[in-house]
C-alpha positions as CSV (number, residue, x, y, z in Angstrom):
1,M,104.8,118.4,97.1
2,L,107.4,115.8,96.2
3,A,107.9,114.5,92.7
4,P,105.4,111.8,91.8
5,I,105.8,108.0,91.7
6,L,103.8,105.8,89.2
7,S,102.7,102.8,91.2
8,I,101.6,99.8,89.1
9,Q,100.2,97.1,91.3
10,S,97.0,95.6,92.7
11,H,94.1,97.3,94.3
12,V,91.5,96.1,96.8
13,V,88.2,97.7,97.8
14,Y,88.5,96.5,101.4
15,G,91.8,96.5,103.3
16,H,95.3,97.6,102.5
17,V,97.4,95.6,100.1
18,G,99.1,96.7,96.8
19,N,98.2,100.2,95.9
20,S,95.8,100.3,98.8
21,A,98.9,99.9,101.1
22,A,101.1,102.3,99.1
23,V,99.2,105.3,97.9
24,F,97.9,106.8,101.2
25,P,101.2,106.3,103.1
26,L,103.1,108.1,100.2
27,Q,100.6,110.9,100.1
28,R,100.8,111.3,103.9
29,L,104.6,111.8,103.5
30,G,103.9,114.5,100.9
31,R,104.6,112.4,97.9
32,E,102.3,112.6,94.8
33,V,101.3,109.2,93.6
34,W,99.8,108.0,90.3
35,P,98.2,104.7,91.0
36,L,97.7,102.3,88.1
37,M,95.9,99.1,89.0
38,T,96.8,95.6,87.7
39,V,93.8,94.0,89.4
40,Q,90.8,95.2,91.3
41,F,89.6,92.7,94.0
42,S,87.0,93.1,96.7
43,S,89.6,92.2,99.2
44,H,92.8,90.2,99.6
45,A,92.4,86.8,98.0
46,G,93.0,85.2,101.4
47,Y,89.4,86.0,102.3
48,A,86.8,83.4,101.5
49,G,84.3,84.8,99.0
50,W,86.5,87.5,97.5
51,R,85.6,88.7,94.0
52,G,87.2,90.8,91.3
53,R,89.2,90.7,88.1
54,A,92.6,91.4,86.6
55,F,93.1,94.1,84.0
56,D,94.8,93.6,80.7
57,A,98.1,94.9,79.4
58,E,96.3,97.2,76.9
59,M,94.7,99.2,79.7
60,I,98.2,99.8,81.3
61,D,99.5,101.0,77.9
62,E,96.5,103.2,77.3
63,C,96.8,105.0,80.7
64,V,100.6,105.5,80.2
65,A,99.9,106.9,76.7
66,G,97.5,109.3,78.2
67,L,100.1,110.5,80.7
68,Q,102.5,110.9,77.9
69,A,99.9,112.8,75.8
70,I,99.3,115.4,78.6
71,G,103.0,115.9,79.0
72,V,103.5,114.9,82.7
73,L,105.9,112.0,82.4
74,P,109.0,114.2,82.8
75,L,107.7,114.9,86.3
76,C,107.8,111.3,87.3
77,A,110.6,110.4,89.8
78,G,110.1,106.7,89.8
79,L,108.2,103.6,89.0
80,L,107.0,101.1,91.7
81,T,105.7,97.7,90.7
82,G,104.3,95.0,93.0
83,Y,101.7,92.3,92.4
84,L,101.2,92.0,88.6
85,G,98.7,89.2,88.1
86,K,100.2,87.9,84.9
87,A,103.4,88.3,82.9
88,E,101.8,90.4,80.1
89,I,101.0,93.1,82.7
90,G,104.6,93.1,83.6
91,E,105.7,93.7,80.1
92,A,103.3,96.6,79.9
93,A,104.9,97.9,83.1
94,L,108.3,97.7,81.5
95,R,106.9,99.7,78.5
96,A,105.8,102.3,81.0
97,L,109.3,102.3,82.5
98,A,110.8,102.9,79.0
99,N,108.5,105.8,78.4
100,I,109.2,107.3,81.9
101,R,113.0,107.0,81.4
102,A,112.8,108.5,77.9
103,A,111.1,111.6,79.6
104,N,113.3,111.6,82.7
105,S,116.6,109.6,82.6
106,E,116.9,110.0,86.4
107,A,113.7,108.1,87.2
108,V,114.2,105.2,89.6
109,Y,112.6,101.7,89.2
110,A,111.8,99.9,92.4
111,C,110.6,96.3,91.8
112,D,108.9,94.4,94.6
113,P,109.0,90.9,93.0
114,V,105.8,89.5,94.4
115,I,106.1,85.7,93.8
116,G,105.4,83.9,97.1
117,D,106.3,83.5,100.7
118,V,107.7,81.1,103.2
119,G,104.8,78.6,104.0
120,P,102.5,78.9,101.0
121,G,105.4,78.9,98.6
122,R,105.0,80.4,95.1
123,Y,101.4,81.7,94.6
124,V,101.6,83.7,91.4
125,A,100.5,82.6,87.9
126,G,102.9,80.8,85.7
127,G,105.5,83.0,84.1
128,V,105.3,85.8,86.6
129,G,108.3,84.7,88.7
130,E,110.3,84.2,85.5
131,F,109.3,87.6,84.3
132,F,110.6,89.2,87.5
133,R,113.8,87.3,87.4
134,D,114.6,87.6,83.7
135,R,113.0,90.8,82.6
136,A,112.2,93.2,85.4
137,L,115.1,92.9,87.8
138,P,117.8,93.6,85.2
139,L,116.1,97.0,84.7
140,A,115.5,97.8,88.4
141,A,117.5,100.1,90.6
142,I,115.9,98.7,93.8
143,A,114.6,95.2,94.6
144,T,112.7,94.3,97.8
145,P,112.2,90.5,97.9
146,N,111.1,88.6,101.0
147,A,113.1,85.6,102.2
148,F,111.3,83.1,99.9
149,E,111.6,85.4,96.8
150,L,115.3,86.0,97.5
151,E,116.0,82.3,97.4
152,W,113.7,81.6,94.5
153,L,115.2,84.3,92.3
154,T,118.8,83.4,93.0
155,G,118.7,79.7,93.7
156,E,120.8,80.5,96.8
157,R,119.8,79.4,100.3
158,A,119.8,82.2,102.8
159,G,119.9,80.4,106.1
160,D,122.8,82.3,107.7
161,L,124.4,85.7,107.3
162,R,127.1,84.5,104.9
163,A,124.6,82.8,102.6
164,A,122.2,85.7,102.7
165,R,125.0,88.1,101.8
166,A,125.9,85.8,98.8
167,A,122.2,85.7,97.7
168,I,121.9,89.5,97.9
169,A,125.1,89.8,95.9
170,A,123.8,87.3,93.3
171,L,120.6,89.3,92.9
172,R,122.5,92.6,92.6
173,R,124.5,91.0,89.8
174,R,121.2,90.6,87.9
175,G,120.8,94.4,87.8
176,P,119.5,96.1,90.9
177,R,121.9,98.5,92.6
178,I,120.1,98.0,95.9
179,V,118.6,94.8,97.2
180,V,116.6,94.8,100.5
181,A,115.7,91.3,101.7
182,K,112.7,91.3,104.1
183,S,111.5,88.9,106.8
184,L,114.7,86.9,107.2
185,M,115.1,84.2,109.8
186,L,118.8,83.5,109.9
187,D,120.6,81.0,112.1
188,D,121.5,83.9,114.5
189,T,118.2,85.7,114.4
190,P,116.4,85.3,117.7
191,K,113.1,83.5,117.6
192,D,111.3,86.6,118.7
193,A,112.8,88.8,116.0
194,L,113.0,89.4,112.2
195,D,115.9,90.6,110.2
196,V,116.1,92.8,107.1
197,L,119.3,92.9,105.1
198,A,120.0,95.6,102.6
199,G,123.0,95.6,100.3
200,D,124.3,98.2,97.8
201,E,127.7,99.1,96.4
202,A,128.7,100.6,99.7
203,G,128.1,97.5,101.9
204,L,125.5,95.4,103.7
205,W,123.3,96.5,106.6
206,R,121.1,94.5,109.0
207,L,118.1,95.8,110.8
208,R,116.3,93.7,113.5
209,T,112.9,94.3,114.8
210,P,110.8,92.3,117.4
211,K,108.6,89.7,115.7
212,L,105.0,90.4,116.4
213,P,102.4,87.6,117.0
214,I,100.3,88.6,114.1
215,A,100.1,87.9,110.4
216,V,98.9,90.9,108.3
217,N,98.3,91.5,104.7
218,G,100.2,94.3,102.9
219,A,103.2,94.9,105.1
220,G,105.6,94.1,102.3
221,D,103.8,96.4,99.9
222,L,103.9,99.2,102.5
223,F,107.6,98.6,103.1
224,A,108.5,98.8,99.4
225,A,106.6,102.1,98.9
226,L,108.2,103.6,102.0
227,F,111.7,102.5,101.1
228,L,111.4,104.0,97.6
229,H,110.2,107.3,99.1
230,H,112.9,107.6,101.7
231,W,115.6,106.5,99.3
232,L,114.5,109.2,96.8
233,E,114.6,111.7,99.7
234,R,117.9,110.7,101.2
235,R,119.8,108.7,98.5
236,G,121.1,106.5,101.2
237,T,120.2,102.8,101.7
238,R,120.9,102.7,105.4
239,E,118.7,105.7,106.2
240,A,115.9,104.5,103.9
241,L,116.0,101.1,105.5
242,S,115.8,102.5,109.0
243,R,112.9,104.9,108.3
244,A,110.8,102.4,106.3
245,A,111.3,99.4,108.6
246,S,110.5,101.6,111.7
247,S,107.3,102.8,110.3
248,V,106.2,99.4,109.1
249,H,106.9,97.9,112.6
250,A,104.9,100.7,114.2
251,I,102.0,100.3,111.9
252,V,101.9,96.5,112.5
253,T,102.2,97.1,116.2
254,A,99.1,99.3,116.0
255,T,97.3,96.8,113.9
256,E,97.9,94.1,116.5
257,A,96.7,96.4,119.3
258,A,93.5,97.1,117.3
259,G,92.9,93.4,116.8
260,S,92.7,93.8,113.1
261,R,93.9,91.7,110.2
262,E,94.3,94.7,107.9
263,L,97.0,97.4,108.4
264,N,95.8,100.1,110.7
265,L,97.1,102.8,108.3
266,I,94.5,105.5,109.0
267,A,94.4,105.5,112.8
268,A,98.2,105.1,113.0
269,Q,99.2,107.4,110.1
270,D,101.4,109.6,112.3
271,E,103.8,106.6,112.5
272,L,104.5,107.1,108.8
273,V,105.9,110.5,109.5
274,R,107.4,110.1,113.0
275,P,107.7,106.4,114.0
276,S,107.4,105.9,117.8
277,R,110.6,103.9,117.8
278,L,113.4,104.3,115.3
279,F,115.3,101.1,114.6
280,A,118.9,101.5,113.4
281,A,120.5,99.6,110.5
282,E,123.9,98.3,111.5
283,P,126.7,97.4,109.1
284,V,127.6,93.7,108.9
């Protein structure tokens, strides 16, 4: 069994977003996961009639204190954060990070800065975007923004490769060693494709996959979890990008074939381990 990850993000009863998109895939890959929920909703909030509530920061603190009390924090290989709900939850997550790093100085923080998306724009509560920008990202080793979040966090447009490179460099200057920008449509990206760019101290890589005619919930959450897992396994950005993006593309392809709005994680779980098609990340 691989060293555990503490995953602090949302949970839904129905469907696969947040921890519901991260925990099973990591477990299927042999990774122990400690899921800690920021919210519990009946479903993704895009469904009419959804119900649920956000948890408070004290609950996060209490659970982490419990982990500390039973002496397991030195085992933790990393922290993954996604949707937080409110900035106070984020502060609790950073307190968790401090406790983890006090117990294991090698622990890796992967921050998926969930703020918004192209189309709907910013959809989180006031202060959450600023928390990610000013508090979380300076402490993160890995950041996985989408195209909208990359531009919002840096104030840089990312319409072509040169601009996207500059935006990734600007975000890396805020703290993360590795920045992976998802779902980019650059001026040279074919209309039937999507690009992912990943930058670290060794360079910049681009991975291109076919754009599928489906919009699903949770694909970004799944990618962030898989990227962290593969990076911990291989300590290589290029390899982690290839493995994570290939599995996500395969899962979304299976979801489209099933006619589902929710990720087809269970039926297509073998794609997490051995994706049907391996996409290569190329240096740019």
